[in-house]
N, C-alpha and C positions, 0 to 999 in steps of 0.2 A: 379793496373791492370797489369797483365803479358803481355808480348809481344804476346804470343800465343792468349790470349783472346782479344787482341786489334784488331786482324785481321778483325773480323766481327762485332765488337761492337763500331766502330767509332774512335778508337784510331789509332796510327801509328804502323802498324804491320810489319812483316818481308817480306811480299809479297805485291806488288802493285796489285790493282784491275786488273783482266785480261781484256785486251783490247777487246772491243765489248762484254763484259760479257759472254765469252764462258766458261760455266761450264757444261760439258756434263752430261747426265743422265745415271746412271748405269742401266743395263738390269733388275736387280731384282726390281728396283724402279718402272719399268713399268709393269713387269709381275705380281708382287704382287698386284698392283692395279686392273688389269684386271682379276685376279683370283676372285676378290670380286664384281667388277662392270661389268655386262654382257651386251654387246651390239653387234649389227651386222651391222655396217655401210657399205654402198656401195661405198661412195665417201669420201675420207679423205684428209685433207690438214695439213701438218706439215710445218709451215711458218718460223721456226727458226731451221732448221734441222741439222745444223752443219755438223758433220761427219756421220750422220744417226743413232745415237744411239737409238732414239725413233722409227724412221721409220723402221729400220730393225726388231724390235720387232713387229711392226704393220704388216709387211709383213708376218711374221710367224703366227700371230694370225688371220689375215684377208686376207688369200691368194686370195680370189675372189674380193677383194675391189680394186677400183682405187685409188692409193695413190700418191699424189703430194707432193714432198719434195723440199722446196726452202730455201734460206738463203741470207742474205745481203752479206755475204762473201762466196767466192767459196772455200770450204774446201774439194773438191774432191768427194762430194756426192750430188746427186740431182742437182738442178739448182741454181747456185750462181748469185749474182748481183741483187737479187730481194728484194726491200725494201717493206716489208709487209705493213707497215703503209701508204705508199704512192701509192701502186699499186691499179689500178682501176680494180676490178673484174667484172665490169659491172653487168650483171644479173646472174652471176655464183654463185651457192650455193653448199655447201658441207654438207653431213650428219654429219660430225665430223671435227672440227678444234681443233687440239691438239698440244701443244708444251711446252717447258720449256723456257719461254721468258726471255729476259734481264730484270732484275727486275726493273730497273729505268723506263722502258716503259711498265711495266706489265699492268697497267690500260688501256693504249692505245691499247695494244695487245688484251685484253679481249673485249674492245668496238668494235674494228675492226672485231674480230672473230665473235662476235654476229651478226654483220651486214651482214655476208656472210654465216652464218650457217642456215640450215633449221631444225636442230634437236639438236645437242649437241656441246658444247664448253668445253674442258677440259684443264686446265693449271696447271703445277707444279709450285707452288709459295711458298715463305716464309709465315709462318703463320702470320707474321706482315702485310700481305696484308689486314688483317681485320682492321688494325689501320687507323686512319686519318679521318677527317671530310668529305672531299670530297669523299673518298672511301666509307664511311658509307652511304652517300646519294646515291651513285651509286649502291652499293650492295643491299640496301633496295628496290631499284626500278629495280633490274635485276632478271632474272629467275634462281638465284643461288639455286640449289637443295641440293647438298651435298658438304661437306668438308671432305675428307678422310685424316686424320692426321696420320703421321708415329709416332709410339711410340718409335722407335729407329732412331737415326740420320742417314741420308743418306749422303754418301760421294760422292758429285758431283765431276766430274773430271775436274780439272783446265786445260784449253786449250786442253781438250779431252784426257789427259794422265791419266790412271787409278792409276799410282803410283807417289808419290811425289819423284822426283829425289834426293832431299836432305836427305830424311829419308829412302827411299826404301820401304815405307809402303803406304797404301791407304791414300788419303787426309783426314784430320780431319775437322770437321765442328762444329760450335757452334750454327748454326741456325736450326730451325725446319721447315721441309718441309711438304707440304700437296698438294694433288690433289684437285683442285676446279672444280666442275662440274656444268655447267649451262645447263638446258634443256629448249629449246624454248617453251614458253607457260606456264611454271610452275609458279604458283602464291602463293605457300605456304611458310612456314618458312624453312630456310635451316636446313639440318639434318647433324649431326656429325657422322662420322664412323672412326674406328681406324684400322691401318694397322701395321704389323710387318714383315719386310723382314727377311729371314733366314740368 
């Protein structure tokens, strides 16, 4: 196994895992999805907003929506110091909860999002989210309606930086990303769709 391949496949790579799993989402990854999936939410929560990479696109796409952007870490955008998994939202509900969550807490993020959404939950996740016995049971009993799989690899931005300072190029990735879409009340089988960014 090469060092490059070891970064994301369990070996010892050249980069340590980014603290707090901050791998920001490129704009094209968001716009490509919403070119295919049409909605018009009035209230939106982005609970792992980072530097606002997803939220800024949402502001452009849904200028009349009320968008709340929070993050555990204060990265200069939205409201920092908010632990999504521990926060009590009381009776507040959102039309849409959307984020690129830290993968090690992905299932917990989805579960929490489903508890505070009155319509849709959308998460950018590794396709490996489909693996695992506990996730199988969860997914089969959840209103998962679509999995929008990227046919080309998406270069998430380590620590929010679009360029790898060691190479001067975009970050490379060996894992496959997909937008998972849950629609409250949906009871059918999940459907697969494919996306390609330009």
